[in-house]
C-alpha positions as CSV (number, residue, x, y, z in Angstrom):
1,M,0.4,-0.2,0.4
2,R,1.3,3.7,-0.8
3,V,-0.1,6.8,-0.7
4,S,1.4,10.3,-2.5
5,E,3.4,12.7,-0.6
6,E,0.8,14.7,0.1
7,E,-1.7,12.6,1.4
8,A,1.5,10.9,3.8
9,K,2.0,13.9,5.0
10,R,-1.5,15.4,5.9
11,I,-1.8,11.6,7.8
12,A,1.6,12.7,9.6
13,E,0.6,15.8,10.8
14,R,-2.7,14.4,12.6
15,L,-0.6,12.1,14.8
16,N,-0.2,13.2,18.5
17,Y,3.7,12.7,18.8
18,R,4.7,11.9,22.2
19,W,7.4,14.1,24.1
20,P,10.4,14.3,24.3
21,D,11.3,12.3,21.3
22,R,8.1,13.1,19.1
23,T,7.3,9.6,18.4
24,V,4.5,7.4,18.2
25,V,4.2,3.6,19.5
26,A,4.2,1.1,16.1
27,V,3.0,-2.3,16.6
28,A,3.0,-4.7,13.5
29,Q,1.0,-7.3,12.5
30,E,1.6,-10.4,10.2
31,Y,-0.8,-9.6,7.2
32,K,-2.1,-13.8,6.6
33,S,-2.1,-14.8,10.9
34,G,-2.8,-11.4,13.0
35,K,0.2,-12.2,14.9
36,V,2.0,-9.2,16.7
37,L,5.8,-9.3,15.5
38,M,6.9,-6.4,17.0
39,V,6.9,-2.9,18.6
40,A,8.8,-0.2,18.0
41,S,8.7,3.5,17.4
42,M,8.1,6.3,14.5
43,N,8.4,9.7,13.9
44,K,6.5,11.6,11.6
45,E,9.5,11.1,8.8
46,A,9.0,7.5,9.5
47,V,5.2,8.2,8.8
48,I,6.2,9.7,5.7
49,K,9.1,6.9,4.4
50,T,6.4,4.2,5.0
51,L,3.3,5.5,3.6
52,T,5.2,6.7,0.1
53,T,7.6,4.0,-0.1
54,G,5.1,0.8,0.8
55,I,8.3,-0.1,2.8
56,V,8.0,-0.3,6.5
57,H,10.9,2.1,8.0
58,Y,11.0,2.8,12.1
59,W,12.8,5.6,13.7
60,S,15.5,4.3,16.1
61,K,15.3,5.9,19.6
62,S,18.8,4.4,20.9
63,R,20.6,5.7,18.1
64,K,17.9,7.9,17.0
65,E,18.1,7.9,13.0
66,L,15.4,6.6,11.2
67,W,16.1,3.2,9.3
68,V,14.1,0.6,7.0
69,K,13.4,-2.8,8.8
70,G,15.3,-5.6,6.6
71,A,18.0,-3.1,5.2
72,T,21.0,-4.8,6.9
73,S,19.1,-8.3,7.9
74,G,17.0,-8.9,4.6
75,H,13.8,-9.1,6.7
76,V,11.6,-6.6,5.2
77,Q,7.9,-5.4,5.8
78,V,5.6,-4.4,3.2
79,L,3.0,-2.2,4.2
80,E,0.0,-3.6,3.2
81,K,-3.0,-1.6,5.9
82,F,-1.8,1.1,7.8
83,Y,-4.2,2.2,11.6
84,Y,-4.2,5.0,13.9
85,D,-5.9,4.7,16.8
86,C,-8.6,7.2,18.2
87,D,-5.9,9.1,20.2
88,A,-3.8,9.7,17.2
89,D,-1.1,8.6,19.4
90,S,0.0,4.9,18.1
91,V,-0.4,3.2,14.8
92,L,-1.2,-0.5,13.4
93,L,1.2,-1.4,10.6
94,V,-0.4,-4.0,8.8
95,V,2.8,-6.2,7.2
96,R,3.8,-9.0,4.6
97,Q,6.7,-10.0,6.2
98,A,9.6,-11.0,3.5
99,S,11.0,-13.4,5.7
100,L,10.3,-16.1,8.4
101,I,12.2,-13.7,10.7
102,A,10.8,-10.2,12.0
103,C,12.8,-10.3,15.9
104,H,16.6,-9.3,15.7
105,E,17.2,-12.4,17.9
106,G,15.9,-15.0,15.0
107,Y,12.2,-15.3,15.9
108,R,9.9,-14.6,13.9
109,S,7.9,-12.7,16.2
110,C,9.8,-10.3,19.0
111,F,7.0,-11.4,21.3
112,H,8.3,-15.5,22.0
113,Y,8.8,-15.2,25.3
114,K,5.8,-16.8,27.1
115,V,5.5,-16.2,31.0
116,E,3.8,-19.7,32.7
117,E,4.0,-21.0,36.6
118,G,7.5,-22.1,37.4
119,G,9.3,-20.2,34.9
120,V,9.4,-18.7,31.2
121,K,9.4,-20.7,28.0
122,V,10.2,-20.1,24.3
123,E,7.0,-20.6,22.1
124,E,8.7,-20.4,18.3
125,P,11.5,-22.1,17.1
126,S,14.6,-19.9,15.9
127,Y,15.0,-19.7,12.2
128,E,18.8,-18.6,12.4
């Protein structure tokens, strides 16, 4: 999914970016399964780049830079749908994950640790 740069800017202007880093929470959800793959941050530039290119961009709070998901790993996320919530302070990205891996630890989802009575279990296989 892509929109024009003008439309992307209008959408980006509607969002309520939180201080001090001027970002919104971004949840990436897999298109086919509905599984939550990861949670990250997006600033205005990341929102515009994502909407105009159809490839998901995020804002790295630790590195303080824009990054394209999968630019170095090959684990690209292709945007299918873009939603924002009623407070306009978080977005839901419905994506096609271009590989089996979304997590930097080599798992399909960043949410692979399951807390159970008696401890923590890794719920899915690593693909690395």
